[in-house]
C-alpha positions as CSV (number, residue, x, y, z in Angstrom):
1,T,77.1,119.5,106.0
2,K,79.5,119.0,103.0
3,M,79.4,115.7,101.3
4,A,82.5,114.4,99.5
5,S,82.0,113.9,95.8
6,G,83.0,110.6,94.1
7,R,86.1,112.3,92.8
8,E,87.1,113.5,96.3
9,K,86.7,110.0,97.7
10,L,88.9,108.6,94.9
11,E,91.5,111.3,95.7
12,D,91.4,110.2,99.4
13,L,92.5,106.7,98.3
14,N,95.8,108.3,97.1
15,M,95.9,106.2,93.9
16,T,98.1,106.9,90.9
17,Q,96.6,107.8,87.5
18,D,97.8,104.4,86.3
19,E,96.1,102.6,89.1
20,L,92.8,104.5,88.5
21,Q,93.0,103.6,84.8
22,R,93.6,99.9,85.6
23,F,90.5,99.9,87.9
24,E,88.4,101.6,85.3
25,K,89.5,99.1,82.6
26,A,88.9,96.1,84.9
27,F,85.3,97.2,85.8
28,K,84.5,97.5,82.1
29,S,85.2,93.8,81.7
30,E,82.1,91.7,82.3
31,E,84.2,88.8,83.5
32,F,86.0,90.9,86.1
33,R,82.6,92.3,87.3
34,K,81.3,88.7,87.6
35,L,84.4,87.6,89.6
36,F,84.2,90.7,91.8
37,A,80.5,90.1,92.6
38,E,81.4,86.4,93.4
39,Y,84.2,87.6,95.7
40,A,81.9,90.1,97.5
41,E,79.2,87.4,98.0
42,E,81.8,84.9,99.2
43,I,83.2,87.2,101.9
44,S,79.6,88.1,103.0
45,D,78.7,84.5,103.8
46,P,79.0,83.9,107.5
47,E,80.2,80.3,107.0
48,N,83.1,81.6,104.8
49,R,83.9,84.3,107.3
50,K,84.1,81.7,110.1
51,R,86.4,79.5,107.9
52,Y,88.6,82.5,107.1
53,E,88.9,83.5,110.8
54,E,89.9,79.9,111.7
55,E,92.5,79.9,108.9
56,I,93.9,83.3,110.0
57,A,94.0,82.2,113.6
58,A,95.8,79.0,112.7
59,M,98.4,80.9,110.6
60,E,98.9,83.4,113.5
61,R,99.4,80.5,116.0
62,E,102.1,79.1,113.7
63,R,103.8,82.5,114.1
64,G,103.4,82.4,117.9
65,T,100.6,84.8,118.1
66,D,97.2,84.1,119.7
67,V,94.3,85.7,117.9
68,T,90.7,86.0,119.1
69,F,88.1,87.5,116.7
70,I,85.5,89.6,118.5
71,N,82.3,89.6,116.5
72,P,79.9,92.0,118.2
73,E,76.4,90.9,119.1
74,P,74.0,93.9,118.9
75,H,72.3,95.1,122.1
76,Y,71.1,98.6,121.5
77,V,72.0,101.9,119.6
78,I,72.7,105.4,120.8
79,K,71.9,108.1,118.2
80,T,74.2,111.2,118.4
81,A,76.1,113.6,116.1
82,L,79.7,113.7,115.1
83,D,81.5,117.0,115.4
84,G,78.1,118.7,115.7
85,E,77.3,118.0,112.0
86,K,77.0,114.4,110.9
87,K,74.5,111.9,112.2
88,C,76.2,109.1,114.2
89,F,75.1,105.8,115.7
90,I,77.0,104.0,118.5
91,N,76.1,100.3,118.5
92,I,76.4,99.0,122.1
93,C,77.3,95.3,121.6
94,A,78.3,92.3,123.6
95,N,80.9,89.5,123.2
96,Q,82.0,86.9,125.7
97,H,85.7,87.5,124.8
98,V,85.7,91.0,126.4
99,G,86.4,91.0,130.1
100,K,83.6,91.1,132.7
101,P,83.1,94.2,134.8
102,T,84.7,94.3,138.2
103,S,84.4,96.6,141.2
104,Q,86.3,97.4,144.3
105,P,85.2,99.3,147.4
106,S,86.6,102.8,147.6
107,M,86.2,106.0,149.7
108,Q,84.6,108.8,147.8
109,G,84.1,112.5,148.6
110,E,85.9,114.9,150.9
111,G,85.6,115.8,154.6
112,P,82.1,115.2,156.1
113,N,80.8,114.1,152.7
114,R,83.3,111.2,152.6
115,R,81.6,107.8,152.1
116,M,82.1,104.3,150.9
117,G,81.5,103.7,147.2
118,Q,82.6,101.5,144.3
119,T,85.3,101.9,141.7
120,W,84.4,100.1,138.5
121,S,86.5,98.6,135.8
122,V,84.5,98.0,132.6
123,P,86.6,96.4,129.8
124,H,85.5,97.2,126.3
125,S,86.6,97.2,122.7
126,L,86.1,100.0,120.2
127,T,85.8,99.7,116.4
128,P,86.9,102.5,114.0
129,G,84.0,104.5,112.5
130,R,82.6,103.4,109.2
131,E,80.3,105.3,106.9
132,D,76.8,103.8,106.4
133,L,73.3,104.9,105.3
134,D,70.5,105.6,107.8
135,K,66.9,104.5,107.2
136,D,66.4,107.6,105.1
137,K,69.4,106.7,102.9
138,Q,71.4,109.6,104.3
139,R,75.1,109.1,105.1
140,C,76.0,108.6,108.7
141,M,78.9,107.3,110.8
142,V,78.7,104.1,112.9
143,Y,80.9,103.0,115.7
144,D,80.7,99.7,117.8
145,V,81.5,99.6,121.5
146,V,81.7,96.0,122.7
147,S,81.5,94.9,126.3
148,H,80.8,91.6,128.1
149,Q,77.2,90.6,128.2
150,E,77.3,90.9,132.0
151,T,78.1,94.6,131.6
152,L,75.0,95.1,129.4
153,D,72.8,93.1,131.7
154,M,73.8,95.3,134.7
155,A,73.2,98.4,132.6
156,D,69.7,97.1,131.8
157,R,69.0,96.8,135.5
158,N,70.6,99.9,136.8
159,K,70.1,103.4,135.3
160,R,73.3,104.9,136.9
161,F,75.4,101.9,135.7
162,K,73.9,102.4,132.2
163,Q,74.9,106.1,132.2
164,M,78.4,105.0,133.2
165,V,78.6,102.6,130.3
166,H,77.5,105.4,127.9
167,D,80.1,107.8,129.4
168,I,82.8,105.2,128.9
169,A,81.6,104.6,125.3
170,F,81.6,108.3,124.4
171,S,84.9,109.2,126.1
172,G,86.6,106.1,124.7
173,L,85.6,106.8,121.2
174,E,86.5,110.5,121.4
175,R,89.9,109.7,122.9
176,Q,90.7,106.7,120.6
177,F,89.6,108.3,117.3
178,S,90.1,112.0,118.0
179,I,86.4,112.8,117.4
180,K,83.8,114.9,119.2
181,L,80.4,113.4,119.9
182,D,77.4,115.5,121.0
């Protein structure tokens, strides 16, 4: 697997030489580093995050848009690989704002094998991949797949339903983000 160097990652940001020099100069300043650390700490605080979300939602309401933040609650993790090379984790998560699963009776199969079955609708939300470090401090990709808690409860009780949830997660991520999961 080829790892991107620090220089390649900077090039991916598509910054001008002037912008790079300004960043370099800023990080040499102790005052800037202190303010940047305070900012990073501030946005990591769950109370601040909640306040920011409330402020953003209020501003969006003023514009006539209804915003609901979906903060995933971890349930379990699937370990896989991305494009046959990079370690990848899929966090299966829950949130009450995602729709509940529903089913309808349907006929399945052909001819003498035709029988009654169920057609399921399983609402879910996907997050773009993000780079992280695994327990061995190796780079990996992480994706979140968020469903209603009822979906995950049903998956815990029924092996076939759980496999369907996994299939939905894999196919959804592959389609949405143009990736290949193993």
